[in-house]
C-alpha positions as CSV (number, residue, x, y, z in Angstrom):
1,M,0.0,0.0,0.0
2,S,1.6,3.3,-1.1
3,A,1.9,6.1,1.4
4,Y,0.9,8.5,-1.5
5,I,-2.5,9.6,-2.6
6,A,-3.5,8.3,-6.0
7,P,-2.6,11.5,-8.0
8,S,1.0,11.3,-6.6
9,Q,1.2,7.6,-7.5
10,V,0.4,8.5,-11.1
11,A,3.0,11.4,-11.0
12,Q,5.5,8.8,-9.6
13,R,5.0,6.7,-12.7
14,Q,6.1,9.7,-14.9
15,L,9.3,10.9,-13.1
16,E,11.1,11.6,-16.4
17,Y,8.9,14.7,-16.9
18,F,10.5,16.3,-13.9
19,S,14.1,15.5,-14.7
20,G,16.3,18.6,-14.8
21,K,13.4,20.8,-13.8
22,H,12.8,23.3,-10.9
23,V,9.4,22.1,-9.8
24,L,6.7,24.2,-8.1
25,V,4.1,22.0,-6.4
26,A,0.6,23.5,-5.8
27,G,-3.0,22.6,-5.3
28,E,-4.8,19.8,-3.4
29,I,-1.6,18.0,-2.2
30,E,-1.9,15.8,0.9
31,D,1.3,13.7,1.0
32,L,5.0,14.0,1.1
33,F,5.6,13.2,-2.6
34,P,7.5,16.5,-3.0
35,V,10.2,15.2,-0.7
36,E,10.9,12.2,-2.9
37,L,10.5,14.3,-6.1
38,Q,13.7,16.3,-5.0
39,Q,15.7,13.2,-5.9
40,H,14.5,13.4,-9.5
41,C,14.7,17.1,-10.4
42,E,16.8,20.2,-9.7
43,S,14.7,21.7,-6.9
44,V,11.2,21.6,-5.4
45,S,9.2,24.4,-3.9
46,V,5.7,24.2,-2.6
47,F,2.8,26.8,-2.6
48,T,-0.1,25.8,-0.5
49,T,-3.3,27.4,0.8
50,H,-3.7,24.7,3.4
51,Y,-2.1,25.4,6.8
52,G,-2.1,21.8,7.9
53,Y,-0.1,20.8,4.9
54,Y,2.2,23.8,5.3
55,R,3.0,22.7,8.9
56,Q,4.0,19.3,7.5
57,I,6.1,20.4,4.6
58,K,8.0,23.3,6.3
59,Q,9.8,20.7,8.4
60,Y,11.9,19.9,5.3
61,D,14.4,22.7,4.9
62,T,15.5,21.6,1.4
63,I,12.0,22.6,0.1
64,Q,11.1,26.2,-0.1
65,S,7.4,26.6,0.9
66,Q,4.8,29.3,1.2
67,F,1.4,29.3,2.8
68,A,-0.6,32.2,1.5
69,A,-3.6,33.2,-0.6
70,E,-1.4,34.8,-3.2
71,F,1.9,33.3,-4.6
72,T,4.8,35.6,-4.1
73,L,7.7,33.1,-3.6
74,D,10.9,34.0,-5.3
75,T,11.6,30.7,-7.0
76,P,13.5,29.4,-10.1
77,A,10.5,27.2,-11.0
78,D,10.1,26.3,-14.6
79,L,7.5,23.5,-14.2
80,I,4.3,23.6,-12.2
81,L,3.0,20.3,-10.7
82,L,-0.7,21.1,-10.0
83,Y,-2.8,18.8,-7.9
84,W,-6.3,19.5,-9.2
85,P,-8.4,21.0,-6.3
86,K,-12.1,20.0,-5.7
87,A,-13.4,23.4,-6.7
88,K,-13.0,24.2,-10.4
89,A,-13.0,27.9,-9.6
90,E,-10.0,27.4,-7.3
91,A,-8.2,25.5,-10.0
92,E,-8.7,28.4,-12.4
93,Y,-7.5,30.8,-9.7
94,L,-4.3,28.8,-9.0
95,L,-3.6,28.3,-12.7
96,T,-4.0,32.0,-13.6
97,M,-1.9,33.2,-10.6
98,L,1.0,30.7,-11.0
99,L,1.3,31.2,-14.7
100,A,1.2,35.0,-14.4
101,K,4.1,34.8,-11.9
102,L,6.2,32.2,-13.8
103,G,5.4,33.4,-17.3
104,K,5.7,32.1,-20.8
105,D,7.5,28.8,-21.5
106,T,6.6,27.4,-18.1
107,E,5.8,23.7,-18.3
108,I,2.9,22.3,-16.3
109,V,1.9,18.8,-15.1
110,V,-1.7,18.4,-13.8
111,V,-2.7,15.4,-11.8
112,G,-6.1,14.7,-10.3
113,E,-8.8,12.2,-9.7
114,N,-11.2,11.8,-12.7
115,R,-14.2,12.3,-10.4
116,S,-12.8,15.7,-9.4
117,G,-13.3,17.0,-12.9
118,V,-9.6,17.2,-13.8
119,K,-10.6,16.9,-17.5
120,S,-11.6,20.6,-17.2
121,I,-7.9,21.5,-17.6
122,E,-8.2,20.7,-21.3
123,K,-10.5,23.7,-21.9
124,M,-9.1,25.9,-19.1
125,F,-5.5,25.7,-20.4
126,K,-6.5,26.7,-24.0
127,P,-5.6,30.4,-23.6
128,Y,-2.1,29.5,-22.6
129,G,-1.2,26.7,-25.0
130,R,-1.6,23.0,-25.5
131,I,-2.0,20.4,-22.8
132,T,-2.3,16.6,-23.4
133,K,-3.2,13.6,-21.2
134,Y,-0.3,11.2,-21.1
135,D,-1.3,8.8,-18.5
136,S,-4.3,7.4,-16.7
137,A,-4.2,5.1,-13.7
138,R,-5.8,4.7,-10.2
139,R,-8.8,6.6,-11.6
140,C,-6.6,9.6,-12.1
141,S,-5.2,11.5,-15.1
142,F,-1.8,12.9,-15.8
143,Y,-1.5,15.9,-18.2
144,W,1.5,17.7,-19.5
145,G,1.4,21.1,-21.2
146,L,3.5,24.2,-22.1
147,C,2.5,27.8,-21.6
148,S,3.3,29.2,-25.1
149,E,1.3,32.5,-24.7
150,Q,2.2,35.4,-22.4
151,P,-0.2,35.2,-19.4
152,A,-2.1,38.3,-18.3
153,P,-1.1,39.9,-15.0
154,F,-2.8,38.5,-11.9
155,E,-4.8,40.9,-9.7
156,I,-6.2,39.1,-6.6
157,A,-8.7,41.9,-6.1
158,S,-10.6,40.9,-9.2
159,W,-11.1,37.3,-7.9
160,F,-13.2,38.3,-4.8
161,K,-16.9,37.6,-5.2
162,E,-19.0,40.1,-3.3
163,Y,-22.5,39.6,-2.1
164,Q,-24.9,41.0,0.4
165,V,-26.5,39.2,3.4
166,T,-29.0,40.7,5.8
167,Y,-29.5,39.3,9.3
168,Q,-31.8,40.9,11.9
169,E,-32.2,43.9,9.5
170,Q,-28.4,44.3,9.5
171,P,-27.0,44.4,5.9
172,L,-23.5,43.1,5.5
173,T,-21.1,42.8,2.5
174,I,-19.4,39.4,2.2
175,R,-16.2,39.1,0.2
176,S,-15.0,35.7,-0.8
177,L,-12.3,34.0,-2.9
178,P,-12.8,30.8,-5.0
179,G,-12.9,27.5,-3.1
180,V,-14.1,29.2,0.2
181,F,-17.1,27.9,2.1
182,S,-20.1,30.3,1.8
183,H,-18.6,31.5,-1.6
184,G,-21.5,33.5,-2.9
185,E,-24.3,32.4,-0.5
186,F,-25.5,32.6,3.1
187,D,-25.4,29.0,4.3
188,I,-28.6,27.8,5.8
189,G,-26.8,26.0,8.7
190,S,-24.9,29.3,9.6
191,R,-28.2,31.2,9.7
192,L,-29.8,28.5,12.0
193,L,-26.7,28.7,14.2
194,L,-27.0,32.5,14.5
195,D,-30.8,32.2,15.3
196,N,-29.8,30.2,18.4
197,L,-27.0,32.3,19.7
198,P,-27.4,34.3,22.9
199,A,-26.0,37.8,23.4
200,L,-22.3,37.4,23.2
201,S,-19.6,38.9,25.4
202,G,-15.8,38.6,26.0
203,H,-13.6,36.6,23.7
204,V,-15.5,35.0,20.8
205,L,-13.9,32.6,18.3
206,D,-15.5,31.8,14.9
207,F,-13.7,28.5,14.2
208,G,-13.6,27.5,10.5
209,C,-14.5,31.1,9.5
210,G,-14.8,30.6,5.7
211,A,-15.8,33.9,4.1
212,G,-16.5,35.4,7.5
213,V,-20.3,35.5,7.5
214,L,-20.6,34.2,11.1
215,G,-17.9,36.4,12.5
216,A,-19.2,39.5,10.7
217,V,-22.7,39.0,12.0
218,M,-21.6,38.3,15.5
219,A,-19.4,41.5,15.5
220,R,-22.2,43.6,14.1
221,L,-24.8,42.4,16.7
222,N,-22.3,42.4,19.6
223,P,-20.0,45.3,19.1
224,S,-18.2,45.0,22.4
225,I,-16.8,41.4,21.8
226,K,-13.2,40.6,21.2
227,L,-13.6,38.7,17.9
228,S,-11.1,36.0,16.7
229,M,-11.6,34.0,13.5
230,C,-9.5,31.1,12.3
231,D,-9.4,28.7,9.4
232,I,-7.0,26.2,7.9
233,S,-7.4,27.8,4.4
234,A,-5.3,30.9,3.4
235,L,-8.1,31.7,0.9
236,A,-10.7,31.7,3.8
237,I,-8.4,33.9,5.9
238,A,-8.0,36.5,3.1
239,S,-11.8,36.3,2.5
240,S,-12.7,36.9,6.2
241,Q,-10.2,39.8,6.4
242,A,-11.8,41.3,3.3
243,T,-15.3,40.8,4.8
244,L,-14.4,42.5,8.1
245,A,-12.8,45.4,6.2
246,A,-15.8,45.8,3.9
247,N,-18.0,46.3,6.9
248,N,-15.7,48.4,9.0
249,L,-15.5,45.6,11.7
250,Q,-12.6,44.7,13.9
251,G,-11.3,41.1,14.5
252,E,-8.2,39.0,14.4
253,V,-8.1,36.5,11.6
254,F,-5.4,33.8,11.6
255,A,-4.5,30.3,10.4
256,S,-4.9,27.4,12.8
257,D,-4.8,23.6,12.3
258,V,-7.6,22.8,14.8
259,Y,-6.1,24.3,18.0
260,S,-2.5,24.6,16.8
261,D,-2.4,28.4,17.0
262,I,-5.1,29.1,19.6
263,D,-3.4,30.3,22.8
264,E,-6.0,32.4,24.6
265,K,-8.9,31.1,26.5
266,L,-12.4,31.7,25.0
267,D,-15.7,32.8,26.4
268,F,-17.6,31.6,23.3
269,L,-16.5,29.0,20.6
270,V,-18.9,29.3,17.7
271,T,-18.5,27.0,14.7
272,N,-19.9,25.7,11.5
273,P,-17.1,23.1,11.2
274,P,-16.0,21.7,7.8
275,F,-16.2,18.0,7.3
276,H,-14.6,17.6,3.9
277,S,-10.9,16.9,3.2
278,G,-10.3,17.1,-0.5
279,L,-13.0,15.1,-2.2
280,D,-13.5,12.8,0.7
281,T,-15.5,13.2,3.9
282,S,-13.4,13.6,7.0
283,Y,-14.6,14.1,10.5
284,S,-11.3,13.8,12.4
285,A,-10.6,17.6,12.7
286,T,-14.1,18.4,13.9
287,E,-14.0,15.5,16.4
288,T,-10.7,16.8,17.8
289,L,-12.2,20.3,17.9
290,L,-15.2,19.1,20.0
291,A,-13.2,16.7,22.2
292,Q,-10.6,19.3,23.2
293,A,-12.9,22.3,23.4
294,P,-13.3,22.4,27.3
295,K,-9.5,23.1,27.8
296,H,-9.7,26.1,25.5
297,L,-12.8,27.7,27.2
298,N,-12.8,30.0,30.2
299,K,-14.7,28.9,33.3
300,S,-18.4,29.1,32.2
301,G,-17.3,29.4,28.6
302,Q,-19.7,28.1,26.0
303,M,-19.6,26.2,22.7
304,Y,-22.2,26.5,19.9
305,V,-22.0,24.1,16.9
306,V,-24.1,23.6,13.8
307,A,-23.7,20.2,12.2
308,N,-25.5,18.0,9.6
309,S,-28.2,16.1,11.6
310,F,-26.8,12.7,10.7
311,L,-23.3,13.3,12.2
312,K,-22.8,11.6,15.5
313,Y,-21.3,14.5,17.4
314,I,-23.5,14.3,20.6
315,P,-21.5,11.4,22.2
316,I,-18.2,13.3,21.6
317,I,-19.6,16.5,23.1
318,E,-21.1,14.6,26.1
319,Q,-17.8,12.9,26.8
320,A,-15.9,16.2,26.6
321,F,-18.3,18.4,28.6
322,G,-20.4,15.9,30.5
323,H,-23.6,17.1,28.7
324,C,-24.9,18.3,25.3
325,E,-28.0,20.4,24.6
326,T,-29.7,20.2,21.3
327,L,-31.1,23.7,20.8
328,A,-32.7,23.2,17.3
329,K,-33.1,20.5,14.8
330,T,-34.3,20.4,11.2
331,N,-34.3,17.5,8.7
332,K,-30.8,18.7,7.7
333,F,-29.1,20.5,10.6
334,A,-28.8,20.4,14.4
335,I,-27.5,23.1,16.8
336,Y,-25.6,21.8,19.8
337,Q,-24.6,23.8,22.9
338,A,-22.3,22.9,25.8
339,H,-20.6,24.9,28.5
340,S,-17.6,24.3,30.7
């Protein structure tokens, strides 16, 4: 059984494409294939929008790495290895940004699971040059292409989608980058969660902040709170920062891999937690979030969670806190509350 995800296994079959190259790895990468890749090319650098992956790869000092929403790394890269992300709009964002930075004559290898829609690269790459599928295995595809046209400059500002939400007669502007939860809509689960929140005070954390809808509403309705917002995605962090700025709201927005960067105790932990990792469903981060919540709350601190009704979160919350209240339940969502 390989330690690599299927797209890396396909790339591993085609190592000659990387020979003599300075490779920039980006996209939905989840393993340490870049470490092995160093043995087959001139250099490897990594650009990732995923903080958990960045914490893993930065331990390897022979690999230049950057965690950010926008690629600014000074790198000799002449070939991009793009792991196709689950959101097509995010793939387009990464492709446009990386080619604008590296320029004409950059080679590209794209790998991805067929069910992720990786075939879309054939049409998406047309403005830059030709791209061809050269391998298919493990239900994945391997494409190689060459950027033969000069890419247009990249302006991150033009990639923000802006939309309005109104909650309790409070209008708010939400700004969001591709691939971010709540990109272009007010999530029903988030609205139900807000409907069940009490008046907030003290230090409030919006965990898994996405485009910043929850945090912005909480700050608008409770102007005296100290608002913190965190996410594992650099695109979400940039989106939440832009949302706060658009509404003249104050808050600290930062990256955290579950509790990795959360130092201060909280009065309220409010979350619409993610449960997708790449294309697959993953509950481990949320289960850790719930299980370890009490040690991050002040005495009498409270946690409010919205979750899909079918998820078995009640036993985890009960084990952590000794109790779990169900404040609301629809056929799709449930709101849970617990206090320390």
